[in-house]
PDB file of N, CA, C and O in Angstrom, chain B, residues numbered from 101:
ATOM      1  N   MET B 101      -3.490  -7.279 -15.802  1.00  0.00           N
ATOM      2  CA  MET B 101      -2.828  -5.970 -16.266  1.00  0.00           C
ATOM      3  C   MET B 101      -1.522  -6.268 -17.037  1.00  0.00           C
ATOM      4  O   MET B 101      -0.690  -7.008 -16.511  1.00  0.00           O
ATOM      5  N   MET B 102      -1.338  -5.826 -18.043  1.00  0.00           N
ATOM      6  CA  MET B 102      -0.208  -6.066 -18.963  1.00  0.00           C
ATOM      7  C   MET B 102       0.608  -4.716 -18.967  1.00  0.00           C
ATOM      8  O   MET B 102       0.087  -3.602 -19.016  1.00  0.00           O
ATOM      9  N   GLY B 103       2.009  -4.982 -18.907  1.00  0.00           N
ATOM     10  CA  GLY B 103       2.884  -3.776 -19.069  1.00  0.00           C
ATOM     11  C   GLY B 103       2.782  -2.952 -17.661  1.00  0.00           C
ATOM     12  O   GLY B 103       2.156  -3.304 -16.662  1.00  0.00           O
ATOM     13  N   LYS B 104       3.509  -1.837 -17.826  1.00  0.00           N
ATOM     14  CA  LYS B 104       3.524  -0.910 -16.814  1.00  0.00           C
ATOM     15  C   LYS B 104       2.435  -0.026 -16.741  1.00  0.00           C
ATOM     16  O   LYS B 104       1.867   0.369 -17.759  1.00  0.00           O
ATOM     17  N   LYS B 105       2.071   0.343 -15.500  1.00  0.00           N
ATOM     18  CA  LYS B 105       0.849   1.086 -15.331  1.00  0.00           C
ATOM     19  C   LYS B 105       1.141   2.193 -14.362  1.00  0.00           C
ATOM     20  O   LYS B 105       2.070   2.079 -13.563  1.00  0.00           O
ATOM     21  N   CYS B 106       0.367   3.281 -14.406  1.00  0.00           N
ATOM     22  CA  CYS B 106       0.478   4.391 -13.449  1.00  0.00           C
ATOM     23  C   CYS B 106      -0.140   4.103 -12.226  1.00  0.00           C
ATOM     24  O   CYS B 106      -0.925   3.155 -12.195  1.00  0.00           O
ATOM     25  N   ILE B 107       0.106   4.842 -11.078  1.00  0.00           N
ATOM     26  CA  ILE B 107      -0.640   4.500  -9.858  1.00  0.00           C
ATOM     27  C   ILE B 107      -2.142   4.683  -9.933  1.00  0.00           C
ATOM     28  O   ILE B 107      -2.842   3.983  -9.202  1.00  0.00           O
ATOM     29  N   GLY B 108      -2.716   5.592 -10.780  1.00  0.00           N
ATOM     30  CA  GLY B 108      -4.021   5.572 -11.037  1.00  0.00           C
ATOM     31  C   GLY B 108      -4.706   4.397 -11.566  1.00  0.00           C
ATOM     32  O   GLY B 108      -5.809   4.008 -11.182  1.00  0.00           O
ATOM     33  N   SER B 109      -3.970   3.838 -12.496  1.00  0.00           N
ATOM     34  CA  SER B 109      -4.623   2.543 -13.304  1.00  0.00           C
ATOM     35  C   SER B 109      -4.451   1.356 -12.194  1.00  0.00           C
ATOM     36  O   SER B 109      -5.227   0.401 -12.188  1.00  0.00           O
ATOM     37  N   LYS B 110      -3.419   1.475 -11.290  1.00  0.00           N
ATOM     38  CA  LYS B 110      -3.378   0.391 -10.425  1.00  0.00           C
ATOM     39  C   LYS B 110      -4.439   0.422  -9.314  1.00  0.00           C
ATOM     40  O   LYS B 110      -4.881  -0.633  -8.858  1.00  0.00           O
ATOM     41  N   VAL B 111      -4.835   1.576  -8.891  1.00  0.00           N
ATOM     42  CA  VAL B 111      -5.758   1.941  -7.945  1.00  0.00           C
ATOM     43  C   VAL B 111      -7.210   1.448  -8.585  1.00  0.00           C
ATOM     44  O   VAL B 111      -7.976   0.692  -7.986  1.00  0.00           O
ATOM     45  N   ILE B 112      -7.425   1.927  -9.722  1.00  0.00           N
ATOM     46  CA  ILE B 112      -8.543   1.471 -10.292  1.00  0.00           C
ATOM     47  C   ILE B 112      -8.743  -0.003 -10.467  1.00  0.00           C
ATOM     48  O   ILE B 112      -9.825  -0.549 -10.256  1.00  0.00           O
ATOM     49  N   TRP B 113      -7.593  -0.667 -10.887  1.00  0.00           N
ATOM     50  CA  TRP B 113      -7.557  -2.196 -11.008  1.00  0.00           C
ATOM     51  C   TRP B 113      -7.989  -2.757  -9.526  1.00  0.00           C
ATOM     52  O   TRP B 113      -8.908  -3.558  -9.357  1.00  0.00           O
ATOM     53  N   ALA B 114      -7.259  -2.261  -8.587  1.00  0.00           N
ATOM     54  CA  ALA B 114      -7.459  -2.917  -7.226  1.00  0.00           C
ATOM     55  C   ALA B 114      -8.945  -2.723  -6.778  1.00  0.00           C
ATOM     56  O   ALA B 114      -9.558  -3.631  -6.217  1.00  0.00           O
ATOM     57  N   LEU B 115      -9.484  -1.532  -7.040  1.00  0.00           N
ATOM     58  CA  LEU B 115     -10.942  -1.272  -6.564  1.00  0.00           C
ATOM     59  C   LEU B 115     -11.771  -2.317  -7.333  1.00  0.00           C
ATOM     60  O   LEU B 115     -12.631  -3.002  -6.778  1.00  0.00           O
ATOM     61  N   LEU B 116     -11.474  -2.398  -8.603  1.00  0.00           N
ATOM     62  CA  LEU B 116     -12.428  -3.472  -9.458  1.00  0.00           C
ATOM     63  C   LEU B 116     -12.217  -4.686  -9.024  1.00  0.00           C
ATOM     64  O   LEU B 116     -13.200  -5.427  -9.040  1.00  0.00           O
ATOM     65  N   PHE B 117     -11.020  -5.204  -8.562  1.00  0.00           N
ATOM     66  CA  PHE B 117     -10.810  -6.524  -8.142  1.00  0.00           C
ATOM     67  C   PHE B 117     -11.585  -6.753  -6.926  1.00  0.00           C
ATOM     68  O   PHE B 117     -12.339  -7.719  -6.813  1.00  0.00           O
ATOM     69  N   ALA B 118     -11.399  -5.834  -5.969  1.00  0.00           N
ATOM     70  CA  ALA B 118     -12.154  -5.879  -4.682  1.00  0.00           C
ATOM     71  C   ALA B 118     -13.642  -5.951  -4.687  1.00  0.00           C
ATOM     72  O   ALA B 118     -14.328  -6.617  -3.911  1.00  0.00           O
ATOM     73  N   GLY B 119     -14.108  -5.095  -5.769  1.00  0.00           N
ATOM     74  CA  GLY B 119     -15.557  -5.010  -5.927  1.00  0.00           C
ATOM     75  C   GLY B 119     -16.005  -6.552  -6.653  1.00  0.00           C
ATOM     76  O   GLY B 119     -16.971  -7.216  -6.279  1.00  0.00           O
ATOM     77  N   GLY B 120     -15.307  -6.836  -7.480  1.00  0.00           N
ATOM     78  CA  GLY B 120     -15.680  -8.112  -8.187  1.00  0.00           C
ATOM     79  C   GLY B 120     -15.686  -9.288  -7.219  1.00  0.00           C
ATOM     80  O   GLY B 120     -16.619 -10.090  -7.246  1.00  0.00           O
ATOM     81  N   LEU B 121     -14.567  -9.426  -6.274  1.00  0.00           N
ATOM     82  CA  LEU B 121     -14.488 -10.419  -5.311  1.00  0.00           C
ATOM     83  C   LEU B 121     -15.558 -10.333  -4.356  1.00  0.00           C
ATOM     84  O   LEU B 121     -16.099 -11.366  -3.962  1.00  0.00           O
ATOM     85  N   ASN B 122     -15.970  -9.026  -3.882  1.00  0.00           N
ATOM     86  CA  ASN B 122     -17.025  -8.947  -2.893  1.00  0.00           C
ATOM     87  C   ASN B 122     -18.400  -9.399  -3.601  1.00  0.00           C
ATOM     88  O   ASN B 122     -19.168 -10.150  -3.000  1.00  0.00           O
ATOM     89  N   TRP B 123     -18.679  -8.942  -4.843  1.00  0.00           N
ATOM     90  CA  TRP B 123     -19.883  -9.455  -5.532  1.00  0.00           C
ATOM     91  C   TRP B 123     -19.955 -11.038  -5.740  1.00  0.00           C
ATOM     92  O   TRP B 123     -20.999 -11.688  -5.679  1.00  0.00           O
ATOM     93  N   GLY B 124     -18.747 -11.531  -5.984  1.00  0.00           N
ATOM     94  CA  GLY B 124     -18.706 -13.000  -6.168  1.00  0.00           C
ATOM     95  C   GLY B 124     -19.049 -13.658  -4.831  1.00  0.00           C
ATOM     96  O   GLY B 124     -19.821 -14.616  -4.798  1.00  0.00           O
ATOM     97  N   LEU B 125     -18.438 -13.115  -3.637  1.00  0.00           N
ATOM     98  CA  LEU B 125     -18.868 -13.723  -2.485  1.00  0.00           C
ATOM     99  C   LEU B 125     -20.314 -13.509  -2.073  1.00  0.00           C
ATOM    100  O   LEU B 125     -20.942 -14.364  -1.448  1.00  0.00           O
ATOM    101  N   VAL B 126     -20.807 -12.371  -2.432  1.00  0.00           N
ATOM    102  CA  VAL B 126     -22.321 -12.097  -2.158  1.00  0.00           C
ATOM    103  C   VAL B 126     -23.144 -13.253  -2.954  1.00  0.00           C
ATOM    104  O   VAL B 126     -23.963 -13.978  -2.389  1.00  0.00           O
ATOM    105  N   GLY B 127     -22.857 -13.324  -4.187  1.00  0.00           N
ATOM    106  CA  GLY B 127     -23.528 -14.209  -5.092  1.00  0.00           C
ATOM    107  C   GLY B 127     -23.471 -15.809  -4.733  1.00  0.00           C
ATOM    108  O   GLY B 127     -24.416 -16.593  -4.815  1.00  0.00           O
ATOM    109  N   ALA B 128     -22.302 -16.061  -4.367  1.00  0.00           N
ATOM    110  CA  ALA B 128     -21.952 -17.489  -4.118  1.00  0.00           C
ATOM    111  C   ALA B 128     -22.495 -17.920  -2.479  1.00  0.00           C
ATOM    112  O   ALA B 128     -23.150 -18.915  -2.168  1.00  0.00           O
ATOM    113  N   PHE B 129     -22.083 -17.028  -1.749  1.00  0.00           N
ATOM    114  CA  PHE B 129     -22.156 -17.387  -0.253  1.00  0.00           C
ATOM    115  C   PHE B 129     -23.089 -16.501   0.516  1.00  0.00           C
ATOM    116  O   PHE B 129     -23.332 -16.737   1.700  1.00  0.00           O
ATOM    117  N   LYS B 130     -23.623 -15.478  -0.131  1.00  0.00           N
ATOM    118  CA  LYS B 130     -24.310 -14.530   0.678  1.00  0.00           C
ATOM    119  C   LYS B 130     -23.526 -13.875   1.754  1.00  0.00           C
ATOM    120  O   LYS B 130     -24.064 -13.592   2.824  1.00  0.00           O
ATOM    121  N   PHE B 131     -22.134 -13.592   1.486  1.00  0.00           N
ATOM    122  CA  PHE B 131     -21.212 -13.007   2.452  1.00  0.00           C
ATOM    123  C   PHE B 131     -20.764 -11.708   1.853  1.00  0.00           C
ATOM    124  O   PHE B 131     -20.196 -11.681   0.761  1.00  0.00           O
ATOM    125  N   ASN B 132     -20.995 -10.704   2.509  1.00  0.00           N
ATOM    126  CA  ASN B 132     -20.583  -9.289   2.065  1.00  0.00           C
ATOM    127  C   ASN B 132     -19.390  -8.910   2.918  1.00  0.00           C
ATOM    128  O   ASN B 132     -19.489  -8.583   4.100  1.00  0.00           O
ATOM    129  N   LEU B 133     -18.101  -8.985   2.144  1.00  0.00           N
ATOM    130  CA  LEU B 133     -16.885  -8.828   2.701  1.00  0.00           C
ATOM    131  C   LEU B 133     -16.800  -7.419   3.147  1.00  0.00           C
ATOM    132  O   LEU B 133     -16.446  -7.221   4.310  1.00  0.00           O
ATOM    133  N   VAL B 134     -17.069  -6.442   2.402  1.00  0.00           N
ATOM    134  CA  VAL B 134     -17.008  -5.031   2.668  1.00  0.00           C
ATOM    135  C   VAL B 134     -17.923  -4.692   4.007  1.00  0.00           C
ATOM    136  O   VAL B 134     -17.493  -3.895   4.841  1.00  0.00           O
ATOM    137  N   ASN B 135     -19.075  -5.274   4.152  1.00  0.00           N
ATOM    138  CA  ASN B 135     -19.875  -5.123   5.300  1.00  0.00           C
ATOM    139  C   ASN B 135     -19.215  -5.814   6.428  1.00  0.00           C
ATOM    140  O   ASN B 135     -19.210  -5.307   7.550  1.00  0.00           O
ATOM    141  N   ALA B 136     -18.672  -6.924   6.180  1.00  0.00           N
ATOM    142  CA  ALA B 136     -18.024  -7.605   7.406  1.00  0.00           C
ATOM    143  C   ALA B 136     -16.841  -6.965   7.995  1.00  0.00           C
ATOM    144  O   ALA B 136     -16.561  -7.114   9.185  1.00  0.00           O
ATOM    145  N   ILE B 137     -16.073  -6.188   7.107  1.00  0.00           N
ATOM    146  CA  ILE B 137     -14.876  -5.451   7.528  1.00  0.00           C
ATOM    147  C   ILE B 137     -15.345  -4.045   7.983  1.00  0.00           C
ATOM    148  O   ILE B 137     -14.876  -3.638   9.046  1.00  0.00           O
ATOM    149  N   PHE B 138     -16.110  -3.350   7.390  1.00  0.00           N
ATOM    150  CA  PHE B 138     -16.502  -2.018   7.675  1.00  0.00           C
ATOM    151  C   PHE B 138     -17.980  -1.826   7.955  1.00  0.00           C
ATOM    152  O   PHE B 138     -18.495  -0.738   7.693  1.00  0.00           O
ATOM    153  N   GLY B 139     -18.641  -2.743   8.433  1.00  0.00           N
ATOM    154  CA  GLY B 139     -19.968  -2.782   8.891  1.00  0.00           C
ATOM    155  C   GLY B 139     -20.430  -1.765   9.994  1.00  0.00           C
ATOM    156  O   GLY B 139     -21.546  -1.246   9.997  1.00  0.00           O
ATOM    157  N   GLY B 140     -19.488  -1.543  10.899  1.00  0.00           N
ATOM    158  CA  GLY B 140     -19.723  -0.474  11.972  1.00  0.00           C
ATOM    159  C   GLY B 140     -19.627   0.949  11.567  1.00  0.00           C
ATOM    160  O   GLY B 140     -20.046   1.867  12.271  1.00  0.00           O
ATOM    161  N   TRP B 141     -19.062   1.105  10.411  1.00  0.00           N
ATOM    162  CA  TRP B 141     -18.900   2.428   9.750  1.00  0.00           C
ATOM    163  C   TRP B 141     -19.768   2.441   8.471  1.00  0.00           C
ATOM    164  O   TRP B 141     -19.238   2.166   7.394  1.00  0.00           O
ATOM    165  N   ALA B 142     -20.905   2.708   8.536  1.00  0.00           N
ATOM    166  CA  ALA B 142     -21.827   2.707   7.435  1.00  0.00           C
ATOM    167  C   ALA B 142     -21.432   3.747   6.355  1.00  0.00           C
ATOM    168  O   ALA B 142     -21.623   3.434   5.180  1.00  0.00           O
ATOM    169  N   TRP B 143     -20.879   5.003   6.661  1.00  0.00           N
ATOM    170  CA  TRP B 143     -20.408   5.927   5.842  1.00  0.00           C
ATOM    171  C   TRP B 143     -19.164   5.352   5.011  1.00  0.00           C
ATOM    172  O   TRP B 143     -19.028   5.561   3.806  1.00  0.00           O
ATOM    173  N   LEU B 144     -18.315   4.639   5.753  1.00  0.00           N
ATOM    174  CA  LEU B 144     -17.223   4.071   5.074  1.00  0.00           C
ATOM    175  C   LEU B 144     -17.523   3.031   4.118  1.00  0.00           C
ATOM    176  O   LEU B 144     -16.958   2.960   3.027  1.00  0.00           O
ATOM    177  N   GLU B 145     -18.433   2.199   4.530  1.00  0.00           N
ATOM    178  CA  GLU B 145     -18.891   1.177   3.636  1.00  0.00           C
ATOM    179  C   GLU B 145     -19.481   1.777   2.288  1.00  0.00           C
ATOM    180  O   GLU B 145     -19.245   1.302   1.177  1.00  0.00           O
ATOM    181  N   MET B 146     -20.229   2.812   2.519  1.00  0.00           N
ATOM    182  CA  MET B 146     -20.983   3.484   1.324  1.00  0.00           C
ATOM    183  C   MET B 146     -19.861   4.253   0.349  1.00  0.00           C
ATOM    184  O   MET B 146     -19.967   4.367  -0.872  1.00  0.00           O
ATOM    185  N   LEU B 147     -18.835   4.721   1.117  1.00  0.00           N
ATOM    186  CA  LEU B 147     -17.724   5.368   0.319  1.00  0.00           C
ATOM    187  C   LEU B 147     -16.983   4.410  -0.551  1.00  0.00           C
ATOM    188  O   LEU B 147     -16.593   4.725  -1.675  1.00  0.00           O
ATOM    189  N   ILE B 148     -16.790   3.213  -0.008  1.00  0.00           N
ATOM    190  CA  ILE B 148     -16.091   2.176  -0.692  1.00  0.00           C
ATOM    191  C   ILE B 148     -16.934   1.688  -1.843  1.00  0.00           C
ATOM    192  O   ILE B 148     -16.338   1.431  -2.889  1.00  0.00           O
ATOM    193  N   TYR B 149     -18.236   1.527  -1.792  1.00  0.00           N
ATOM    194  CA  TYR B 149     -19.201   1.244  -2.874  1.00  0.00           C
ATOM    195  C   TYR B 149     -19.203   2.268  -3.888  1.00  0.00           C
ATOM    196  O   TYR B 149     -19.293   1.923  -5.066  1.00  0.00           O
ATOM    197  N   ILE B 150     -19.111   3.531  -3.565  1.00  0.00           N
ATOM    198  CA  ILE B 150     -19.033   4.664  -4.456  1.00  0.00           C
ATOM    199  C   ILE B 150     -17.764   4.674  -5.231  1.00  0.00           C
ATOM    200  O   ILE B 150     -17.758   4.935  -6.434  1.00  0.00           O
ATOM    201  N   LEU B 151     -16.688   4.393  -4.558  1.00  0.00           N
ATOM    202  CA  LEU B 151     -15.355   4.317  -5.152  1.00  0.00           C
ATOM    203  C   LEU B 151     -15.175   3.209  -6.225  1.00  0.00           C
ATOM    204  O   LEU B 151     -14.594   3.454  -7.282  1.00  0.00           O
ATOM    205  N   VAL B 152     -15.735   1.858  -5.905  1.00  0.00           N
ATOM    206  CA  VAL B 152     -15.806   0.981  -6.776  1.00  0.00           C
ATOM    207  C   VAL B 152     -16.628   1.249  -8.000  1.00  0.00           C
ATOM    208  O   VAL B 152     -16.257   0.865  -9.109  1.00  0.00           O
ATOM    209  N   GLY B 153     -17.739   1.904  -7.802  1.00  0.00           N
ATOM    210  CA  GLY B 153     -18.551   2.231  -8.927  1.00  0.00           C
ATOM    211  C   GLY B 153     -17.775   3.414  -9.840  1.00  0.00           C
ATOM    212  O   GLY B 153     -17.806   3.343 -11.069  1.00  0.00           O
ATOM    213  N   LEU B 154     -17.211   4.296  -9.281  1.00  0.00           N
ATOM    214  CA  LEU B 154     -16.503   5.279 -10.023  1.00  0.00           C
ATOM    215  C   LEU B 154     -15.280   4.623 -10.734  1.00  0.00           C
ATOM    216  O   LEU B 154     -14.929   5.007 -11.850  1.00  0.00           O
ATOM    217  N   ALA B 155     -14.603   3.567 -10.022  1.00  0.00           N
ATOM    218  CA  ALA B 155     -13.522   2.902 -10.858  1.00  0.00           C
ATOM    219  C   ALA B 155     -14.045   2.158 -11.984  1.00  0.00           C
ATOM    220  O   ALA B 155     -13.367   2.039 -13.005  1.00  0.00           O
ATOM    221  N   ALA B 156     -15.209   1.643 -11.878  1.00  0.00           N
ATOM    222  CA  ALA B 156     -15.662   0.921 -13.080  1.00  0.00           C
ATOM    223  C   ALA B 156     -16.052   1.870 -14.278  1.00  0.00           C
ATOM    224  O   ALA B 156     -15.902   1.523 -15.450  1.00  0.00           O
ATOM    225  N   ILE B 157     -16.502   2.946 -13.945  1.00  0.00           N
ATOM    226  CA  ILE B 157     -16.639   4.150 -14.879  1.00  0.00           C
ATOM    227  C   ILE B 157     -15.439   4.445 -15.616  1.00  0.00           C
ATOM    228  O   ILE B 157     -15.326   4.419 -16.842  1.00  0.00           O
ATOM    229  N   ALA B 158     -14.427   4.769 -14.654  1.00  0.00           N
ATOM    230  CA  ALA B 158     -13.123   5.260 -15.022  1.00  0.00           C
ATOM    231  C   ALA B 158     -12.400   4.283 -15.871  1.00  0.00           C
ATOM    232  O   ALA B 158     -11.512   4.662 -16.634  1.00  0.00           O
ATOM    233  N   SER B 159     -12.774   2.942 -15.758  1.00  0.00           N
ATOM    234  CA  SER B 159     -11.961   1.851 -16.441  1.00  0.00           C
ATOM    235  C   SER B 159     -12.556   1.895 -17.919  1.00  0.00           C
ATOM    236  O   SER B 159     -11.931   1.345 -18.826  1.00  0.00           O
ATOM    237  N   LEU B 160     -13.667   2.496 -18.144  1.00  0.00           N
ATOM    238  CA  LEU B 160     -14.239   2.518 -19.514  1.00  0.00           C
ATOM    239  C   LEU B 160     -13.293   3.415 -20.453  1.00  0.00           C
ATOM    240  O   LEU B 160     -13.213   3.283 -21.675  1.00  0.00           O
ATOM    241  N   PHE B 161     -12.622   4.305 -19.713  1.00  0.00           N
ATOM    242  CA  PHE B 161     -11.758   5.441 -20.501  1.00  0.00           C
ATOM    243  C   PHE B 161     -10.273   5.066 -20.145  1.00  0.00           C
ATOM    244  O   PHE B 161      -9.775   5.380 -19.064  1.00  0.00           O
ATOM    245  N   HIS B 162      -9.657   4.434 -21.037  1.00  0.00           N
ATOM    246  CA  HIS B 162      -8.392   3.979 -20.855  1.00  0.00           C
ATOM    247  C   HIS B 162      -7.391   5.140 -20.549  1.00  0.00           C
ATOM    248  O   HIS B 162      -7.507   6.213 -21.140  1.00  0.00           O
ATOM    249  N   CYS B 163      -6.393   4.922 -19.612  1.00  0.00           N
ATOM    250  CA  CYS B 163      -5.428   5.863 -19.230  1.00  0.00           C
ATOM    251  C   CYS B 163      -4.618   6.263 -20.350  1.00  0.00           C
ATOM    252  O   CYS B 163      -4.145   5.414 -21.106  1.00  0.00           O
ATOM    253  N   LYS B 164      -4.405   7.623 -20.527  1.00  0.00           N
ATOM    254  CA  LYS B 164      -3.634   8.166 -21.637  1.00  0.00           C
ATOM    255  C   LYS B 164      -2.323   8.799 -21.126  1.00  0.00           C
ATOM    256  O   LYS B 164      -1.783   9.667 -21.812  1.00  0.00           O
ATOM    257  N   CYS B 165      -1.792   8.409 -19.963  1.00  0.00           N
ATOM    258  CA  CYS B 165      -0.740   9.054 -19.478  1.00  0.00           C
ATOM    259  C   CYS B 165       0.543   8.314 -20.178  1.00  0.00           C
ATOM    260  O   CYS B 165       0.428   7.227 -20.743  1.00  0.00           O
ATOM    261  N   LYS B 166       1.722   8.997 -20.080  1.00  0.00           N
ATOM    262  CA  LYS B 166       2.836   8.621 -20.660  1.00  0.00           C
ATOM    263  C   LYS B 166       3.233   7.162 -20.219  1.00  0.00           C
ATOM    264  O   LYS B 166       3.651   6.324 -21.017  1.00  0.00           O
ATOM    265  N   VAL B 167       3.048   6.920 -18.768  1.00  0.00           N
ATOM    266  CA  VAL B 167       3.415   5.606 -18.249  1.00  0.00           C
ATOM    267  C   VAL B 167       2.697   4.539 -18.816  1.00  0.00           C
ATOM    268  O   VAL B 167       3.300   3.535 -19.196  1.00  0.00           O
ATOM    269  N   CYS B 168       1.396   4.648 -18.921  1.00  0.00           N
ATOM    270  CA  CYS B 168       0.422   3.652 -19.442  1.00  0.00           C
ATOM    271  C   CYS B 168       0.711   3.486 -20.877  1.00  0.00           C
ATOM    272  O   CYS B 168       0.625   2.362 -21.372  1.00  0.00           O
ATOM    273  N   LYS B 169       1.071   4.579 -21.640  1.00  0.00           N
ATOM    274  CA  LYS B 169       1.360   4.332 -23.019  1.00  0.00           C
ATOM    275  C   LYS B 169       2.643   3.767 -23.388  1.00  0.00           C
ATOM    276  O   LYS B 169       2.973   3.517 -24.547  1.00  0.00           O
ATOM    277  N   GLY B 170       3.409   3.560 -22.275  1.00  0.00           N
ATOM    278  CA  GLY B 170       4.803   3.041 -22.582  1.00  0.00           C
ATOM    279  C   GLY B 170       5.887   4.070 -23.034  1.00  0.00           C
ATOM    280  O   GLY B 170       6.960   3.690 -23.503  1.00  0.00           O
ATOM    281  N   GLU B 171       5.580   5.338 -22.882  1.00  0.00           N
ATOM    282  CA  GLU B 171       6.627   6.307 -23.440  1.00  0.00           C
ATOM    283  C   GLU B 171       7.583   6.701 -22.299  1.00  0.00           C
ATOM    284  O   GLU B 171       8.635   7.280 -22.570  1.00  0.00           O
ATOM    285  N   MET B 172       7.231   6.390 -20.964  1.00  0.00           N
ATOM    286  CA  MET B 172       8.035   6.755 -19.940  1.00  0.00           C
ATOM    287  C   MET B 172       8.282   5.721 -18.957  1.00  0.00           C
ATOM    288  O   MET B 172       7.314   5.086 -18.538  1.00  0.00           O
ATOM    289  N   PRO B 173       9.460   5.463 -18.526  1.00  0.00           N
ATOM    290  CA  PRO B 173       9.780   4.335 -17.560  1.00  0.00           C
ATOM    291  C   PRO B 173       9.215   4.755 -16.148  1.00  0.00           C
ATOM    292  O   PRO B 173       9.296   5.919 -15.755  1.00  0.00           O
ATOM    293  N   VAL B 174       8.678   3.814 -15.457  1.00  0.00           N
ATOM    294  CA  VAL B 174       8.335   4.004 -14.157  1.00  0.00           C
ATOM    295  C   VAL B 174       9.402   3.828 -13.141  1.00  0.00           C
ATOM    296  O   VAL B 174      10.052   2.783 -13.111  1.00  0.00           O
ATOM    297  N   THR B 175       9.605   4.757 -12.343  1.00  0.00           N
ATOM    298  CA  THR B 175      10.688   4.874 -11.317  1.00  0.00           C
ATOM    299  C   THR B 175      10.076   4.291  -9.951  1.00  0.00           C
ATOM    300  O   THR B 175       8.903   4.420  -9.603  1.00  0.00           O
ATOM    301  N   LYS B 176      11.036   3.663  -9.282  1.00  0.00           N
ATOM    302  CA  LYS B 176      10.529   3.049  -8.039  1.00  0.00           C
ATOM    303  C   LYS B 176      10.638   3.886  -7.021  1.00  0.00           C
ATOM    304  O   LYS B 176      10.263   3.545  -5.899  1.00  0.00           O
TER     305      LYS B 176
END
């Protein structure tokens, strides 16, 4: 990620990173990290997969907020 991003863009990036890491582990080692962490809660595991999928769709549409455009400074 380059430049300053809003919290929404950061959450989307984190979900895509976690999803990519999980699929990389599944492909390389047949190890599902999401299942290993949340396997006892099937509904939570499913929710995480849904959120990763929604993040992938949302990433197709670039954020148009002032922070992401660089028009507004990010405050801590």
